[in-house]
VOPAGU-2260 file (C-alpha; in pm, 1 decimal, decimal comma):
REM VOPAGU-2260
SITE   aa  ch    i         X         Y         Z
SITE  MET   A    0   -4696,4    1155,2     877,2
SITE  ARG   A    1   -4596,3    1428,1    1118,8
SITE  THR   A    2   -4288,7    1225,5    1228,8
SITE  HIS   A    3   -4182,4    1188,8     866,2
SITE  LYS   A    4   -4197,3    1564,6     811,9
SITE  VAL   A    5   -4002,0    1636,1    1130,2
SITE  LEU   A    6   -3728,3    1387,7    1035,0
SITE  MET   A    7   -3701,8    1529,7     685,4
SITE  MET   A    8   -3667,6    1881,9     823,2
SITE  LEU   A    9   -3391,1    1766,1    1061,3
SITE  LEU   A   10   -3211,3    1589,8     775,0
SITE  PHE   A   11   -3220,7    1907,2     562,1
SITE  VAL   A   12   -3079,1    2109,8     853,9
SITE  LEU   A   13   -2788,0    1866,7     899,2
SITE  LEU   A   14   -2714,2    1863,4     527,8
SITE  ALA   A   15   -2709,5    2243,0     529,6
SITE  LEU   A   16   -2459,4    2234,3     814,8
SITE  VAL   A   17   -2241,1    1989,7     623,3
SITE  VAL   A   18   -2246,6    2215,8     318,3
SITE  SER   A   19   -2141,5    2505,6     537,8
SITE  GLN   A   20   -1846,1    2295,9     660,0
SITE  VAL   A   21   -1726,7    2225,3     305,4
SITE  GLN   A   22   -1585,6    2575,7     282,3
SITE  ALA   A   23   -1228,3    2562,6     156,1
SITE  TYR   A   24    -951,2    2693,5     378,1
SITE  CYS   A   25    -594,0    2805,0     307,4
SITE  GLN   A   26    -693,8    2921,0     -43,0
SITE  CYS   A   27    -436,2    3199,7     -24,8
SITE  GLY   A   28    -154,9    2991,9     118,9
SITE  TYR   A   29      33,3    2882,3     428,1
SITE  ARG   A   30     206,9    3132,4     655,2
SITE  SER   A   31     527,3    3097,3     855,1
SITE  LEU   A   32     673,3    3360,8    1086,3
SITE  ILE   A   33    1047,3    3398,7    1028,7
SITE  ASP   A   34    1282,9    3619,2    1226,8
SITE  THR   A   35    1517,2    3759,5     964,7
SITE  THR   A   36    1700,4    3983,2    1214,0
SITE  LEU   A   37    1923,6    3700,6    1336,6
SITE  THR   A   38    2294,2    3776,4    1298,0
SITE  ILE   A   39    2460,7    3437,8    1319,3
SITE  GLU   A   40    2797,7    3473,9    1151,8
SITE  GLY   A   41    2935,1    3206,8     922,5
SITE  SER   A   42    3254,0    3020,8    1004,8
SITE  LYS   A   43    3594,5    3108,9     871,2
SITE  ALA   A   44    3726,9    2935,9     562,9
SITE  VAL   A   45    3757,6    2566,1     643,4
SITE  VAL   A   46    3897,5    2270,6     454,3
SITE  PRO   A   47    3749,6    1987,3     661,8
SITE  ARG   A   48    3961,9    1690,5     756,4
SITE  TYR   A   49    3850,5    1360,6     903,2
SITE  GLY   A   50    3671,7    1444,7    1227,0
SITE  ASP   A   51    3777,1    1809,6    1198,1
SITE  ALA   A   52    3575,8    2048,2    1413,8
SITE  ALA   A   53    3786,7    2359,8    1363,3
SITE  HIS   A   54    3616,6    2700,0    1355,4
SITE  VAL   A   55    3289,5    2562,7    1489,4
SITE  ASN   A   56    3031,4    2837,4    1525,5
SITE  THR   A   57    2878,0    2835,3    1872,1
SITE  ASP   A   58    2749,9    3195,9    1875,4
SITE  ILE   A   59    2389,7    3093,7    1815,6
SITE  ASP   A   60    2067,8    3266,0    1907,9
SITE  PRO   A   61    1849,9    2976,3    2033,5
SITE  HIS   A   62    1526,7    3162,6    1964,8
SITE  ALA   A   63    1411,1    3077,6    1615,3
SITE  VAL   A   64    1128,4    3331,9    1614,7
SITE  ASN   A   65    1107,6    3661,9    1794,9
SITE  LEU   A   66     745,9    3761,1    1748,8
SITE  ALA   A   67     835,5    4128,6    1781,3
SITE  THR   A   68    1069,8    4110,4    1482,2
SITE  ALA   A   69     925,7    3816,5    1289,4
SITE  THR   A   70     819,8    3863,5     929,2
SITE  PRO   A   71     522,9    3668,7     790,4
SITE  TYR   A   72     595,9    3473,2     472,0
SITE  VAL   A   73     308,9    3317,3     279,7
SITE  TRP   A   74     369,0    3014,9      56,7
SITE  THR   A   75     116,5    2910,6    -207,5
SITE  ASP   A   76     208,2    2542,4    -241,6
SITE  LEU   A   77     286,0    2254,4     -12,4
SITE  LEU   A   78     428,4    1904,5      -9,8
SITE  GLU   A   79     363,6    1699,0     303,1
SITE  THR   A   80     448,1    1332,0     355,5
SITE  ASP   A   81     390,9    1132,2     672,2
SITE  PHE   A   82     644,7     852,3     623,5
SITE  LEU   A   83     550,8     698,7     958,3
SITE  HIS   A   84     215,6     582,1     820,1
SITE  LEU   A   85     268,6     587,6     443,6
SITE  ASP   A   86     111,6     286,4     273,1
SITE  ASP   A   87     360,8     221,9      -8,9
SITE  ILE   A   88     665,9     426,1    -110,8
SITE  ALA   A   89     659,2     271,5    -459,3
SITE  LYS   A   90     309,8     414,3    -518,0
SITE  ASP   A   91     380,8     756,9    -371,6
SITE  THR   A   92     364,9    1004,8    -658,4
SITE  ASP   A   93     543,9    1276,7    -458,2
SITE  TRP   A   94     876,8    1094,8    -430,4
SITE  GLN   A   95    1114,0     901,6    -655,2
SITE  ARG   A   96    1367,1     644,4    -534,9
SITE  GLN   A   97    1695,1     674,7    -719,7
SITE  ASN   A   98    1895,6     414,4    -913,0
SITE  TYR   A   99    2228,4     536,3   -1048,8
SITE  SER   A  100    2602,2     506,1    -993,2
SITE  VAL   A  101    2881,0     759,1    -944,1
SITE  ALA   A  102    3232,4     647,6   -1035,4
SITE  PRO   A  103    3508,5     690,8    -773,8
SITE  GLU   A  104    3665,6     975,4    -970,4
SITE  ALA   A  105    3338,5    1167,1    -988,6
SITE  ALA   A  106    3256,2    1082,5    -627,6
SITE  ARG   A  107    3599,9    1216,1    -526,2
SITE  GLY   A  108    3673,4     918,1    -305,0
SITE  PRO   A  109    3842,5     577,2    -313,1
SITE  PHE   A  110    3507,4     409,5    -379,8
SITE  GLY   A  111    3217,1     476,5    -610,4
SITE  ILE   A  112    2859,4     527,6    -492,5
SITE  ARG   A  113    2574,0     312,8    -616,1
SITE  PHE   A  114    2230,7     445,8    -520,0
SITE  VAL   A  115    1988,4     152,7    -505,8
SITE  SER   A  116    1609,5     185,1    -478,8
SITE  ASP   A  117    1594,1    -129,3    -264,7
SITE  ASN   A  118    1789,9      59,4       0,4
SITE  VAL   A  119    1490,3     293,8      42,1
SITE  LYS   A  120    1223,3     103,2     233,7
SITE  LEU   A  121     927,5     173,3     459,7
SITE  ASN   A  122     896,0      55,7     816,4
SITE  ARG   A  123     550,0     195,6     868,5
SITE  ILE   A  124     335,5     203,0    1179,7
SITE  ASN   A  125      19,5      18,5    1076,9
SITE  ASN   A  126    -196,8     193,8    1337,3
SITE  PRO   A  127    -267,8     551,7    1222,4
SITE  MET   A  128    -338,3     654,4    1581,1
SITE  ASN   A  129       5,1     535,2    1699,6
SITE  TRP   A  130     288,1     788,0    1670,6
SITE  THR   A  131     554,8     621,1    1883,4
SITE  GLY   A  132     636,0     298,6    1700,5
SITE  PRO   A  133     786,7      55,3    1659,1
SITE  GLY   A  134     743,9      -4,5    1286,1
SITE  GLU   A  135     604,0    -322,3    1134,9
SITE  LEU   A  136     958,0    -455,0    1093,1
SITE  GLY   A  137    1056,4    -359,1    1447,5
SITE  GLY   A  138    1277,7     -73,8    1562,0
SITE  ASP   A  139    1256,5     284,4    1443,4
SITE  PRO   A  140     952,8     358,7    1226,0
SITE  GLY   A  141     944,5     564,0     908,0
SITE  LEU   A  142    1124,9     559,8     576,4
SITE  GLN   A  143    1464,7     393,4     601,8
SITE  LEU   A  144    1758,9     496,7     383,8
SITE  THR   A  145    2035,3     240,8     428,8
SITE  VAL   A  146    2403,9     234,6     345,2
SITE  GLY   A  147    2523,1    -122,9     333,4
SITE  ALA   A  148    2834,1    -251,1     507,3
SITE  GLY   A  149    3158,6    -250,0     308,6
SITE  VAL   A  150    3178,3    -227,3     -69,9
SITE  THR   A  151    3074,8    -441,4    -364,6
SITE  PRO   A  152    3332,5    -651,1    -553,3
SITE  ASP   A  153    3352,3    -378,9    -820,0
SITE  GLY   A  154    3429,9    -107,8    -564,4
SITE  PHE   A  155    3097,8      65,8    -496,0
SITE  THR   A  156    2907,0     133,4    -178,5
SITE  ARG   A  157    2535,1      56,8    -174,2
SITE  SER   A  158    2368,4     384,9     -76,9
SITE  ALA   A  159    2020,4     541,1     -77,9
SITE  GLN   A  160    1859,8     854,9    -221,4
SITE  LEU   A  161    1506,0     989,7    -251,1
SITE  ASN   A  162    1410,5    1289,3    -468,4
SITE  SER   A  163    1089,6    1488,7    -467,3
SITE  ALA   A  164     888,7    1465,8    -789,1
SITE  ARG   A  165     808,2    1836,2    -770,4
SITE  GLN   A  166    1092,0    2037,1    -926,1
SITE  ASP   A  167     923,1    2376,4    -921,9
SITE  MET   A  168    1022,7    2477,5    -567,8
SITE  LEU   A  169    1139,7    2835,6    -524,3
SITE  TRP   A  170    1154,5    3026,4    -197,0
SITE  GLY   A  171    1008,7    2828,1      87,0
SITE  SER   A  172    1032,9    2661,6     426,2
SITE  TYR   A  173    1157,0    2301,5     399,2
SITE  ARG   A  174    1150,8    2061,7     694,5
SITE  ALA   A  175    1242,8    1697,2     758,0
SITE  LEU   A  176    1211,3    1483,0    1070,5
SITE  LEU   A  177    1515,1    1253,9    1084,9
SITE  LYS   A  178    1690,1    1007,8    1312,3
SITE  LEU   A  179    2057,0     964,6    1227,3
SITE  PRO   A  180    2250,7     638,3    1245,9
SITE  SER   A  181    2509,4     595,5    1519,5
SITE  VAL   A  182    2725,3     387,2    1285,4
SITE  SER   A  183    3033,2     580,5    1174,0
SITE  GLY   A  184    3126,4     627,0     810,8
SITE  THR   A  185    2833,6     789,2     627,3
SITE  CYS   A  186    2702,0    1125,5     516,7
SITE  SER   A  187    2331,0    1191,2     571,8
SITE  ALA   A  188    2182,4    1494,4     400,9
SITE  PHE   A  189    1862,9    1691,1     351,0
SITE  PHE   A  190    1885,2    1959,1      85,0
SITE  TRP   A  191    1725,3    2176,8    -179,5
SITE  TYR   A  192    1888,0    2129,3    -517,2
SITE  PHE   A  193    1884,2    2287,7    -862,1
SITE  ASN   A  194    2233,6    2200,7    -979,6
SITE  ASP   A  195    2584,3    2167,7    -836,4
SITE  SER   A  196    2624,7    2545,2    -824,8
SITE  GLN   A  197    2280,2    2613,7    -677,7
SITE  GLU   A  198    2197,8    2402,0    -374,5
SITE  ILE   A  199    2137,3    2440,5      -2,1
SITE  ASP   A  200    2253,6    2151,1     216,7
SITE  MET   A  201    2227,2    2026,1     572,1
SITE  GLU   A  202    2484,4    1745,5     586,9
SITE  LEU   A  203    2564,5    1531,5     889,0
SITE  LEU   A  204    2879,4    1320,6     904,5
SITE  SER   A  205    2852,7    1038,7    1154,1
SITE  SER   A  206    3229,0    1062,3    1204,8
SITE  GLN   A  207    3170,2    1408,3    1359,9
SITE  PHE   A  208    2948,5    1277,1    1640,9
SITE  ASN   A  209    3141,6    1272,3    1968,9
SITE  ARG   A  210    2942,4    1130,0    2258,5
SITE  ASN   A  211    3236,3    1161,7    2496,1
SITE  ASN   A  212    3203,9    1540,8    2504,8
SITE  ASN   A  213    2842,7    1553,2    2381,1
SITE  THR   A  214    2936,0    1733,0    2058,0
SITE  PHE   A  215    2733,7    1672,6    1744,9
SITE  LEU   A  216    2820,2    1878,9    1440,2
SITE  ILE   A  217    2625,7    1965,0    1128,5
SITE  ASN   A  218    2760,7    2107,6     802,4
SITE  LEU   A  219    2554,8    2388,8     650,0
SITE  VAL   A  220    2645,2    2438,3     286,1
SITE  HIS   A  221    2530,9    2694,9      31,9
SITE  GLN   A  222    2667,6    2604,2    -308,0
SITE  SER   A  223    2649,4    2912,7    -527,9
SITE  PRO   A  224    2791,9    3023,1    -860,4
SITE  GLN   A  225    3063,7    3194,8    -657,3
SITE  SER   A  226    3162,0    2872,8    -481,7
SITE  ALA   A  227    3147,7    2687,7    -813,4
SITE  ALA   A  228    3386,3    2942,5    -963,8
SITE  GLN   A  229    3622,4    2867,2    -673,1
SITE  GLY   A  230    3616,9    2493,6    -742,9
SITE  PHE   A  231    3339,7    2425,4    -486,6
SITE  SER   A  232    3571,3    2517,4    -201,8
SITE  VAL   A  233    3399,3    2579,7     128,9
SITE  VAL   A  234    3489,4    2942,7     184,1
SITE  GLY   A  235    3347,8    3203,9     421,8
SITE  LYS   A  236    2974,5    3236,8     456,1
SITE  ASP   A  237    2902,4    2970,1     196,2
SITE  TYR   A  238    2992,4    2710,5     458,9
SITE  ASN   A  239    2931,1    2675,4     829,2
SITE  ILE   A  240    2991,3    2400,4    1084,9
SITE  ALA   A  241    2739,6    2434,6    1365,4
SITE  SER   A  242    2685,7    2242,2    1685,3
SITE  LEU   A  243    2347,2    2076,6    1722,6
SITE  PRO   A  244    2159,3    2130,2    2050,2
SITE  PHE   A  245    2081,0    1755,7    2066,8
SITE  ASP   A  246    2215,4    1410,6    1991,3
SITE  PRO   A  247    2085,1    1336,9    1637,7
SITE  THR   A  248    2117,0     959,9    1692,0
SITE  SER   A  249    1908,8     943,2    2011,5
SITE  GLY   A  250    1572,8    1013,8    1851,0
SITE  PHE   A  251    1386,9    1197,4    1577,1
SITE  HIS   A  252    1463,0    1567,9    1533,8
SITE  GLU   A  253    1349,4    1828,5    1282,5
SITE  TYR   A  254    1595,2    1983,8    1037,3
SITE  ARG   A  255    1470,5    2294,8     859,2
SITE  ILE   A  256    1580,6    2527,5     579,9
SITE  ASP   A  257    1410,4    2863,5     527,2
SITE  TYR   A  258    1510,9    2975,2     178,1
SITE  LEU   A  259    1427,9    3344,4     134,8
SITE  PRO   A  260    1513,2    3585,6    -148,2
SITE  ASP   A  261    1794,2    3745,2      53,0
SITE  LYS   A  262    1869,8    3499,3     335,5
SITE  ILE   A  263    1895,9    3131,0     413,9
SITE  LEU   A  264    1823,2    3020,4     769,7
SITE  PHE   A  265    1894,4    2676,9     917,0
SITE  TYR   A  266    1724,2    2524,9    1222,7
SITE  GLY   A  267    1752,6    2220,3    1446,1
SITE  ASP   A  268    1437,2    2138,4    1642,2
SITE  GLY   A  269    1314,4    2493,1    1581,6
SITE  GLU   A  270    1633,2    2660,6    1706,8
SITE  ALA   A  271    1831,2    2871,9    1463,3
SITE  ILE   A  272    2175,1    2718,8    1406,9
SITE  GLY   A  273    2292,4    2910,1    1099,7
SITE  ILE   A  274    2218,3    3199,4     867,0
SITE  MET   A  275    2372,1    3293,6     532,3
SITE  ASN   A  276    2314,0    3550,6     264,0
SITE  SER   A  277    2127,1    3409,4     -34,1
SITE  THR   A  278    2323,7    3454,8    -354,2
SITE  VAL   A  279    2136,7    3195,5    -558,0
SITE  SER   A  280    1936,3    3323,4    -853,4
SITE  PRO   A  281    1566,5    3232,7    -837,2
SITE  GLN   A  282    1582,9    2897,8   -1013,9
SITE  PRO   A  283    1337,2    2622,6    -922,0
SITE  GLY   A  284    1469,8    2318,2    -743,6
SITE  HIS   A  285    1364,6    1998,0    -570,4
SITE  LEU   A  286    1427,0    1823,5    -237,3
SITE  ILE   A  287    1666,3    1536,8    -178,6
SITE  LEU   A  288    1706,9    1298,5     113,9
SITE  THR   A  289    2015,6    1083,0      96,7
SITE  GLN   A  290    2266,4     873,3     288,5
SITE  TRP   A  291    2590,0     766,3     123,0
SITE  SER   A  292    2953,9     684,6     170,1
SITE  ASN   A  293    3255,6     685,0     -60,9
SITE  GLY   A  294    3539,3     623,2     182,2
SITE  ASP   A  295    3665,8     982,6     163,5
SITE  ALA   A  296    3855,2    1037,4     489,3
SITE  GLY   A  297    3792,7    1410,8     460,8
SITE  TRP   A  298    3413,7    1382,4     442,8
SITE  SER   A  299    3195,6    1072,0     466,5
SITE  ALA   A  300    3477,8     843,8     587,7
SITE  GLY   A  301    3377,6     478,4     595,9
SITE  PRO   A  302    3238,5     276,3     437,8
SITE  PRO   A  303    3052,3     163,3     750,3
SITE  LEU   A  304    3135,2    -174,3     901,3
SITE  GLU   A  305    2766,4    -252,8     945,9
SITE  PRO   A  306    2448,1    -128,8     778,1
SITE  ALA   A  307    2370,5     232,7     867,9
SITE  VAL   A  308    2003,9     339,0     866,1
SITE  LEU   A  309    1875,0     694,5     833,3
SITE  SER   A  310    1509,2     704,1     943,6
SITE  VAL   A  311    1273,1     969,1     805,6
SITE  GLY   A  312     954,4    1054,5     995,8
SITE  TYR   A  313     815,6    1323,3     765,9
SITE  VAL   A  314     888,6    1593,2     513,2
SITE  LYS   A  315     699,5    1922,1     511,3
SITE  ALA   A  316     762,3    2172,0     236,0
SITE  TYR   A  317     581,1    2505,4     202,3
SITE  PHE   A  318     694,8    2705,1     -98,2
SITE  ASN   A  319     617,8    2922,4    -396,8
SITE  SER   A  320     603,7    2745,5    -730,1
SITE  SER   A  321     784,9    2845,0   -1048,1
SITE  ASN   A  322     521,1    2670,3   -1258,7
SITE  PRO   A  323     298,9    2926,1   -1440,4
SITE  VAL   A  324       1,1    2690,7   -1415,4
SITE  ARG   A  325      45,1    2656,8   -1038,9
SITE  GLN   A  326      86,6    3033,0   -1009,0
SITE  ALA   A  327    -235,0    3092,1   -1204,0
SITE  ASP   A  328    -417,5    2838,7    -987,2
SITE  ALA   A  329    -296,1    3013,1    -671,8
SITE  SER   A  330    -412,8    3350,1    -803,2
SITE  ARG   A  331    -749,1    3209,8    -909,3
SITE  ARG   A  332    -837,4    3044,1    -578,9
SITE  CYS   A  333    -727,4    3337,4    -359,8
SITE  ASN   A  334   -1024,0    3571,2    -384,5
SITE  ASN   A  335    -984,9    3749,5     -51,9
SITE  PRO   A  336    -658,7    3706,2     144,1
SITE  VAL   A  337    -798,5    3884,2     451,3
SITE  GLU   A  338   -1095,9    3651,1     478,9
SITE  ALA   A  339   -1093,2    3430,6     788,1
SITE  GLY   A  340    -923,0    3101,0     707,5
SITE  ALA   A  341    -786,6    3218,1     371,8
SITE  ILE   A  342    -428,7    3190,1     504,1
SITE  CYS   A  343    -336,8    2905,8     739,6
SITE  ASP   A  344     -54,3    2930,3     993,1
SITE  ILE   A  345     215,7    2663,9     981,1
SITE  GLU   A  346     275,7    2502,0    1317,4
SITE  ASP   A  347     643,9    2511,1    1408,0
SITE  TYR   A  348     820,0    2210,2    1552,7
SITE  LYS   A  349     759,5    2127,2    1916,0
SITE  THR   A  350    1017,0    1923,6    2105,5
SITE  SER   A  351     885,6    1572,5    2154,0
SITE  ILE   A  352     855,7    1399,7    2487,7
SITE  ASN   A  353    1068,8    1087,5    2489,7
SITE  ILE   A  354     875,0     770,8    2561,7
SITE  THR   A  355    1072,3     464,7    2664,0
SITE  ASN   A  356     911,8     122,6    2630,7
SITE  PRO   A  357    1172,7    -150,2    2680,4
SITE  ALA   A  358     914,0    -415,2    2598,4
SITE  ILE   A  359     899,5    -310,3    2232,9
SITE  ASN   A  360    1215,4    -106,2    2178,3
SITE  ASP   A  361    1540,0     -69,5    2369,7
SITE  LEU   A  362    1577,8     293,3    2259,7
SITE  PRO   A  363    1388,2     605,3    2367,9
SITE  VAL   A  364    1117,0     663,3    2108,9
SITE  PRO   A  365     985,4    1020,3    2085,9
SITE  GLY   A  366     621,5    1105,8    2051,3
SITE  LEU   A  367     603,6    1209,5    1686,7
SITE  ASN   A  368     243,9    1325,0    1655,4
SITE  SER   A  369     248,2    1608,2    1403,8
SITE  VAL   A  370      -4,1    1830,6    1232,7
SITE  PHE   A  371     -42,9    1794,0     856,4
SITE  PHE   A  372    -264,2    2012,6     641,1
SITE  TYR   A  373    -323,7    1736,7     387,3
SITE  ASN   A  374    -527,6    1518,7     623,6
SITE  GLN   A  375    -740,2    1805,2     755,1
SITE  PRO   A  376   -1075,9    1880,3     588,3
SITE  ASN   A  377   -1057,0    2128,3     299,2
SITE  MET   A  378    -709,2    2264,0     371,0
SITE  THR   A  379    -528,9    2145,2      57,3
SITE  THR   A  380    -767,2    2247,2    -218,1
SITE  ASN   A  381    -591,1    2224,8    -554,8
SITE  GLN   A  382    -271,4    2092,5    -395,6
SITE  THR   A  383     -97,1    1786,2    -538,0
SITE  VAL   A  384     -21,0    1583,8    -225,8
SITE  TYR   A  385     -24,4    1205,7    -250,7
SITE  GLY   A  386    -294,7    1062,3     -28,9
SITE  SER   A  387    -476,8    1390,1      35,0
SITE  ALA   A  388    -788,9    1250,4    -138,6
SITE  GLY   A  389    -915,1     909,2     -32,1
SITE  ASN   A  390    -609,1     859,3     184,8
SITE  PRO   A  391    -651,1     547,3     399,5
SITE  GLU   A  392    -414,6     675,8     665,5
SITE  ALA   A  393    -576,9    1020,0     688,0
SITE  GLN   A  394    -810,0    1041,6     982,8
SITE  PRO   A  395   -1166,3    1159,8     909,0
SITE  HIS   A  396   -1271,0    1474,7    1086,8
SITE  VAL   A  397   -1485,4    1414,3    1397,6
SITE  TRP   A  398   -1748,5    1656,3    1266,6
SITE  TYR   A  399   -1798,8    1452,2     952,3
SITE  LEU   A  400   -1814,2    1126,4    1147,5
SITE  LEU   A  401   -2080,8    1272,1    1375,9
SITE  VAL   A  402   -2288,2    1434,3    1104,4
SITE  GLY   A  403   -2246,1    1134,2     877,1
SITE  GLY   A  404   -2371,3     901,6    1148,5
SITE  LEU   A  405   -2668,7    1126,1    1219,8
SITE  VAL   A  406   -2754,2    1155,4     851,5
SITE  VAL   A  407   -2744,2     778,0     810,0
SITE  SER   A  408   -2955,3     724,5    1122,4
SITE  ILE   A  409   -3211,1     984,9    1021,3
SITE  GLY   A  410   -3215,6     843,6     670,0
SITE  LYS   A  411   -3300,7     502,6     812,8
SITE  LEU   A  412   -3573,3     651,4    1032,2
SITE  VAL   A  413   -3712,6     842,5     735,7
SITE  SER   A  414   -3710,5     522,7     528,8
SITE  ILE   A  415   -3890,4     333,2     804,5
SITE  ASP   A  416   -4142,6     614,6     841,8
SITE  LEU   A  417   -4198,1     628,1     465,3
SITE  LEU   A  418   -4243,3     250,3     456,1
SITE  ALA   A  419   -4497,3     266,9     737,2
SITE  GLU   A  420   -4674,4     556,2     563,0
SITE  THR   A  421   -4681,2     362,5     235,6
SITE  THR   A  422   -4811,1      50,0     409,5
SITE  ARG   A  423   -5082,8     251,0     580,8
SITE  ARG   A  424   -5190,4     412,8     253,5
SITE  GLU   A  425   -5193,7      78,7      73,2
SITE  SER   A  426   -5406,8     -69,0     353,2
SITE  GLU   A  427   -5650,8     219,4     328,7
SITE  GLU   A  428   -5671,1     181,6     -48,1
SITE  ASP   A  429   -5728,9    -193,6     -16,1
SITE  ALA   A  430   -6005,3    -132,1     240,3
SITE  GLU   A  431   -6171,1     122,8      10,1
SITE  LEU   A  432   -6152,8    -123,9    -280,8
SITE  VAL   A  433   -6309,4    -402,3     -71,9
SITE  ALA   A  434   -6586,0    -166,4      45,4
SITE  HIS   A  435   -6653,4     -68,1    -317,7
SITE  HIS   A  436   -6684,3    -432,7    -423,7
SITE  VAL   A  437   -6914,2    -504,5    -131,9
SITE  LYS   A  438   -7137,1    -214,6    -237,3
SITE  VAL   A  439   -7150,5    -340,6    -597,4
SITE  ILE   A  440   -7238,6    -692,1    -485,1
SITE  ARG   A  441   -7507,2    -557,2    -257,1
SITE  ARG   A  442   -7658,7    -351,8    -542,6
SITE  LYS   A  443   -7671,7    -656,2    -770,9
SITE  THR   A  444   -7820,8    -866,2    -494,7
SITE  ASN   A  445   -8085,2    -605,1    -423,5
SITE  ARG   A  446   -8176,0    -581,2    -794,0
SITE  LYS   A  447   -8220,0    -957,1    -821,9
SITE  LYS   A  448   -8424,8    -960,0    -509,1
SITE  ALA   A  449   -8647,4    -680,2    -639,5
SITE  ALA   A  450   -8694,4    -862,6    -972,5
SITE  ALA   A  451   -8793,8   -1180,7    -795,4
SITE  GLU   A  452   -9054,0    -993,8    -591,8
SITE  GLU   A  453   -9202,8    -846,6    -913,2
SITE  VAL   A  454   -9249,2   -1198,0   -1055,7
SITE  VAL   A  455   -9429,2   -1312,0    -749,0
SITE  ASN   A  456   -9661,3   -1011,1    -759,5
SITE  ASP   A  457   -9731,3   -1018,5   -1141,7
SITE  PRO   A  458   -9714,6   -1375,2   -1292,0
SITE  PHE   A  459   -9849,5   -1257,0   -1633,3
SITE  ARG   A  460   -9545,6   -1029,3   -1675,8
SITE  VAL   A  461   -9321,2   -1328,9   -1713,6
SITE  LYS   A  462   -9537,1   -1482,2   -1986,5
SITE  LYS   A  463   -9564,5   -1157,8   -2174,0
SITE  ARG   A  464   -9183,7   -1115,8   -2172,3
SITE  THR   A  465   -9137,7   -1472,5   -2287,0
SITE  PHE   A  466   -9385,7   -1425,3   -2570,0
SITE  VAL   A  467   -9220,6   -1105,9   -2683,6
SITE  ILE   A  468   -8885,2   -1268,5   -2689,7
SITE  LYS   A  469   -9010,9   -1556,6   -2898,9
SITE  ARG   A  470   -9170,2   -1321,5   -3151,3
SITE  ARG   A  471   -8834,0   -1143,1   -3189,5
SITE  ARG   A  472   -8654,3   -1464,3   -3267,0
């Protein structure tokens, strides 16, 4: 009985600890530190030609964040997707594979572009603890956006595009982990988009990768109403060709856009590679990942002579929503922004350590382990991230595994103790019942014995009783 009480007390203590751990975090948002004092100048007016690298901006401050001058920005909403371990892209409610065609005239190239959902496929790592690959299909893991070789008989390339389902993204910090194809003749892009006159692009042309002199260029584009009025010409600070501090085809690297009310900053692996003034009105947009080709010698070139694969490791988006319902939800859940844990800091990209394993892959595969809020306990309350609830690839927190195991074990011990206690009580009750019956039997036996002794001592009593009984009949 004493053991049962002790176990129950211990169980209540553990449950109280679990309840204390269920406190929600990040209720007031997700914070990134952004150095807005950078003064990277945009390139001069450029009309790019095939392989053109004129006016390349190399005056780049490699330090993305100077803590002395950094400004904290807090975003209320997030979208995080781990494409390395995603179970099924067709079921993912955060993303939409695209199926549509663009005629050659509209595509401004000799060939049209046909975006095909089948060209967006997963090559997942089936072990959630493995972050190096290869994928189930071999080779680079993650989401694969493929441009097929050549063109179709009707003059279209087979390309790939993925759009975010959320279209309420305003200011924010948008990040994608990508590995570019080494095949020449495609344009790979990660961008925020509202319409053709309001978009922010990071576009990489495989024809601009020069391994002979270790030069790898990236096109930073800010389409604005001003550029639209000029016929979408790439003029001044609306366009910038920057040099990447890495080979984008040798491994996964993070590409990042910080879209602020007055500035737009671009990063490669956490290093600032471009900055522009923001002239876009605050319209909500969505994210797009794409790889395409239309044969335009002045841009995508191609089409490629063999399939070109753009691999996506993850997308992380931290932003403010334009949706009044989301805004009201954010205001409602943020009771005290200075409370510990009310605002969570976003971990910036850390350069991966390349891991080479010739037995499984003939290419250096970077360690891709990354922190996501959505698979941490209680850090995405009221967020709309696919897989954040009941996600099979999300790893349970060690605390919950430990406490859960202890609760189950103590529950079993309590059950055993209760069963033993019940058995003991039932045995005692059975013994008392048997003793009661024995007493009753003994009383009856004693009465019969006493009656028999009376007969022996007074024989006339029997006759008298018999006579009386007969008279009554």
